[in-house]
N, C-alpha and C positions, 0 to 999 in steps of 0.2 A: 503496501500496499503506499510506502514514504516515496517509491520510486516512482507514484504517480500523482505528486503533488508539483506542481510549478513552484518558478525560482521567484513569481510575482501574483503566487496565487492570491494572498491575502490581502494584495495592493488594492488602492483603490481606482475606479476608473478613470478617474481625473487626475489629473497632472499635479495637484495639489493633497500630499498624503494625508492632514489632516480634514481633509473636503468625504463625507461619505459619496460614495454612490450612489445614483435616482436609483430610486424604487423599480421604475422601468425597464432599468437595463438589469437591474438584476433579477429580475422574474421573464424575463423578456426572455419566449420560448417555450413557457410554463403549459402544461396539456391544459388551459381551461375546462373546456368543452369534457371530454373524457372524465377527467379529476372531479367535477363537480356532476356527472349524470353517474360513474358509475359508484362516487363516494354518498348520494345521496341513496342509491339504491339499496346498496349495502348498510348504511347505517342509521339510514333516515326513519327507521321504525319505531325510535324513543319519540321522534317528533308529534306521532301518533299521541300520543297519553301522556305526553309530557309532564303530568302532574304527580305520577306514580312513584309512590318508593319500594325500595326492594331489601331484604335482604336483611345487612344492619344498616339499615336506614332504619328498621322499624325502635332497634335497639336504642340507638344514636340520637334520632328526633322525634319520633314521635308521642309525644304527652308529653315532652319532654321541654323545661323554659329554653330560651333562647341563650347559645350559648356554653348549652351543657356540655357539647361535645368537647369543647375545649379542655376539661377537668378531665375527660378522658384521654387526650393527646398528651396531656403534663402530665400525665401518671404511667403513660407508655415510652415518657422519655422521646416524644418527638419533638421537636422544634418548635419552639415558644409562636413562631406565626405559621405553624402548619394551623388551619383549617378555616385560616382568617377568610380566605377568597368566599369558598362557600355558605361562609356566617353572612358574608354581606351581601351574596345571591338568593340566599335565605330570606332575607327581609325583604326582597321585591316578590319570591317564590318560590315553587318546587320548579317552578317551568323552566325560571331562570339558569336552572344549577345543567338541567338540562339540552337547553339552547345553546349555554357555555362549553357545555360538552364536544355538541356536534360540532360549533365551530371552530375550537381551539386545535384541534387535532389539524381541521385543514388548515392552521395556519401554521403550524409544524410542519406540515408540508412543504411549504413555502420559503420556510426559514432555510430546512434543510437544500431546498433546490438552490437557495444562493451559496450556502452550503458545498453544493456540488460542482457549481458551476466553476471553483476553483482547480477541480483537477485534470488535468489534461487529459488524461488517461481514458477518460469516459468520454465519449459521442454524445453530441447532443439529443439524439433517440436513445441513448442508452441512459442518461439521466432523465429524461421523461419516462421511460418504463420503472426505472426505480423508484421513481417520485409514484407511480400507478402502485406499483407491488407497494410501499411503502405504508400507503394509504387502505390499501384494499384487503389486504392479508388476516385472512380469520385468526386475529388474540385477540388476545384483551377485551374480550364481550361482556366483563365485568364494567366497564365504563359505565354503563346505565347508572350504577348505583351512585344516590349523593356520596356516600359514605368512602369512594373513589375517586370522586373529582381533587381531593388533594394530592393523588398520583396526577391526575391529568394533569395541574398544574404544575407540579414539579417536573411533567416532559416538555412542557412550555417555558419556564423559566432556564431547563437546561439547552434547548436546542435555542433558545434567543441569545445565550449565554457564550455557545460555541459560534453563531453567528457573526456576533459583536466582535469576538476574540479575533475571527480569523480575515473579516473583510472590513473591518476599518485600524487605521495605526495610530490613530492620536494617545496623547498620554491619558483622557478623558473615559475615552472608549475601552482601553484596557482595564481601566478599573470599574467600571460599570459590569463588562465582561465576569469581571471576578466576583463581584456582589451579585450575578446574576446565577453563577454558577455556587456558589456558595449558597443561596437561599432555595438551590435547588435539592439540597442535599438532606434537604427533609423526608423526602425519600431516599430509604439509604442505600439502595442500589445505586443510586448517582458517583457516589461516593469510589466504585471502582470504573463506571462506563466514562468518569473523569478522562478516563485514561486516552480516549480517541481525541479530544479536543487540545488537549494537551502535548498528544503526538505531531496531531495536523498542525500546532502554535510554534512548535519545536524545528518539521521540515520545513514549514515557510521561513522560520529564522536561521536555517542551521549555518548558513557560511559566517555571522556574526557570533555566534554560537562556538564552533568550531575553530574559531579563531582567539587562542588560548593567552596571547601577550598582551591584551590588553582587557580588563574586566569592565563591561557597559552595562547601558542599563537593560537589553535585553537579558543578559546572563541572568540580571534580577529578577526581571518579569518572569523567566522560566523555573526559577525559586519559587517565587508567588505562587504560579498557577499548580507546581508539583505538591505545593502545601498548604491549600486549598484545604483537600479530606482528613489530613492531620491535622488543622487548625480547628474544624468543624468536631473532630473524636473529644480535641481537650477540650473545648469548650464544653461539648454537653456532657462530657462528663463533671464539669465543675458544675454550671447551672442549672441545666435540668436533665438530669440523669434520672434511668425509669425506675417505681418503685418497685422494692422486693418483688412484688406479684408479680409484674412483667421484667423481671431481669432476665427470663429465658426465652423471652420474645424475642426471635432475629439475632439469637446469639447462636455464632458458629460452632458447628461441632466439628469434631475429628472426622468421623464417620460421613458427615454433610460434606468439609472440604476436600476428602478425600473423591467424593462422587462428583463432585465437580471440577476437581485439579485435571483426572485424567482429559476430558476432552480440552480443555484450554491448553495442555501439553500437545497433543496433538495439531491444534492450530498453532501453536509456536515452530514445531518442528517442519509443517508446513511454509509458512510463514519464513524459517532459515534457510530453507530450499530454492525460496525465490529469492532472497538474500544473496546466496552462492551465486546461485545464475545471472543475478544484476552484475555480482563482482567480476562476474570469468566476463562479462558485456555477451553474455547467451541470450537467445532471443526468447523470451517471458509470453508465452500466448495469452492476451486478456482474459480469456476463458478462465483458464487456469490461475490466473491471478485475482478474478473475480470470488470465484469459488473460494478459495484460499480464506480470502479475507472477509467475505463472507459469512464463512466458516467460523472465523476467531471473532469477527464482529458477535456472532449469537452466541457461543462460549462465555464469551463474557459477557455478557447480557444474561447470561442465565446463573453463571457461578455464584453473583451471590446468595441464591433462593437456593439451590443447590446446597451451600455451603451452610445455611440458618435450617437443612433440613423443612421447607415450605413445601420442597417437590420433595418427597420419597418414595421407595419401589412399595409395591403392596400386589397380594393375590397373584405370588410372584413373577409380576413385572417389575422392572428396574425403573428407578426414579425419572430415567431421561427419556423411556417410553412414556409415563403419566402427565411430561410435559403437553404430548399433543393427544391427547384421549376427548374425545368430542363429548363424553359426560364427565364434563371435567368439575362441574358445579359451581361455585365462584371464585377456582385457583387460576380461572382466567387471568385476574388480576395480575398475577407473578408473570404475566408475558410480557407487561409493558414496554419492555426495552428490546424484543426481536424482532421487528418489522426493519430494521436499519438490515441489519447483518442479513437475514432472510431475503431481501429484496435485491441485494447487492450479489448476494450467491445463486439467486435465480437464473437472475438478467447471466452472471458467470457460465453458470450450467447451460444456458440458451445457447451461448455462444461453442460451446464446446462441440455441443450437438446439432448445429443448426448445420443444415445439408437444403442447398440451392437457395438459400437465403428465406429458410420457412421459419418464422419463430415460434416452431410448435409446442416449445417447452414455455413460453411467457403465453401463448394465447391459451394454454392446458391450464396453467396456474390460475391465471385472472378471470374465467369464466368458472373453475370450482371456489374458486375465494367469493368471487359475490354470490353463488348460489346458496354457499355454505352461509356467509351474512344477511342474506335474507332469510333463510329459512330459521339459525337461530335467533334471530334477530324478528321475526314472528312469533315465535314460543315466547319473546320478553313480553311482546304485544299483548299473547292471550294468558301470560301471568297475568296480568296485569288486568285483565277483565277477569279473570280466575281469583284474582283475592277479590272483589268488590262481590263474585257470587258466592265465595265462600263463606263471606259474614252474613249474608244474608241465608244461607245453608243453617248457622250456626243458630239465628234468629230464631229458626222454626223449632229448632231441638229444644229451644226455650217454654214455645207453648205447647210442645209437647212434653212438656217438665223431664227432658231425659237428662239422668245424672251422667255426666263426660267424667269417664274416668281415663283414657286415654285416644289419641287421635293419629290415623297412619291415613297417608295419600301413597296412593293407588294411581295417580293422573299425574306420574310426574311427563308424558310425553309434551305436558303444558307449559312445562315450567322453563326457562332460558339455560341451555345446555345442563339439562334435567339435574338441575339443583334442585335441593331438600329444604322444607321448611324447616326455620329452625324454630326453640320452644318457643324465644320471643316473637319471632313472627305472628305466630299461631296466638299470644298475647296480644297482639295488636289486634288481628282478624277478632279474636271475642270481644275483647275492649268494648271494640266497635258496635259488635253484634248487644251489650251490653247484659255479658252475662259472665258469670265468674272466671276466672282462666286457672284455678286451678286443675292440675291432670296428673293424680298421684298416681296411677297404673292401676290395674285390677286387683292385685293382690292387697293394695290399702283403702280399695273402696269395691270390695265384692258386691257390694248392693248397686253396682255403677252399669257403664253401660263404654262399650269399645267402640267408635268409631272407624269407622273404613269409609275415606271418601273414591267415590267413583265414579266411571263416568262409559255412557257406551256408545259415543259420539267418538268420532276419529279428528285426528289433527288436521286433515280439509277440509271436512264441513264444519267443525271447530272454527277455522281459519275467515271462512267463507258465512258466518251467519253469528259470527261472538257468541254463540250458545252454546257455552260448554256440555249443558246438560250434568252437571254434577250431581250426586246424591251418595248419601249416608246411607252405609249396610251397617244396621245398630246391631251390634253382638252382646245380650248380657253378661257381665264379667263373669258369672258364676259359668257358662258355657267355656268360655274363654279359658278360665283356670281349670275347669274339666278337661277342656283338648292339651293344655299343658302338662299335666298330671299325664 
């Protein structure tokens, strides 16, 4: 990847290095039509029901005073500014967070386009393809939840900081870039991913950096960028450490570190081979370069999630497989940093397998990506309706004077990425229905009943009618206990 950067890629396009390039020049050639149309098809489902809350939102925002989520953030050891933006947006309405999420991810693609334009190894057509893939790859569907918006804002801060760092040359712009990158660390995986803008900046300034005869401001800037994650960790330990019950959350383990390390080492070996070929002045196929770089960036993106055992193996499947499972529940939030590496890898693989100028790999990946995004997006759309219809069902249970001992959901086909309802979600539904939220189980309430949520409607019929045909199968606890015995 280092060999792909031009000597003056970070220079503004005007003669004065302190003057920023004009926005229209930075975005010249951006695939506006295809990006907007395909992006809206993929991710616009959330805009159809923008006031819906999902998953942890029921625990953090439902029936809670404004700003209560900040207390949880503090307990977890998240940065003091984490959650601030969604707090402001929530004062406008839940829909404001939904619209902001949809908008911010698209804006990030504009920033990435500006970053990639400094790479001489990529042709304009390839950059456009990377941008489309970056926007459309079916990852991080968990973005629909309000509680995940903090990751989204970190994502924006990071790419904005990277863009400013490599596109502008003034002291003020450097300071702004460092501040933006530092603020993005409120999502801790960026402490690792900051390696990318750091290496990019070093390559753009390599001639000054390798001149060891005299120390310059550039050397100081390199040290400052390198020290940002270290400074964040030190400041966090001193001023906002997690409380005892949260200390193990996101804490790296030996097993997790080793799981994430071996893919990184494979990427390092690949980059070393590329570097050796460059030193020997041997031809490096663009396809091979992009595959290796894309793979390496993807492993870096996943490393903190493996290290903290946020992705683990289960049911005989290794952790690396669970990353890509269709039934991801809400784990897709850990795929936040994957799009860039995957996009570069797909473009590289397309170059390797291209025959007679046909982009079969890219076309296939784009079609599959949009199809999966539309399917999973429609699941969240149905899940929004399901929550409302489930509240009405609970109200019916009250009229029938049924004592609820437990609730089981067998209609996961209507849930986004087949996620399961947590206890606090069911508490929220039952609170809206005006009934007791206690569900002690049949052993503790033998006189109660177990409710099993079912539906005779297919996914397509439910999508067409928005009527999920939900009903509860009611089993007396005495029957359930007899079966268990």
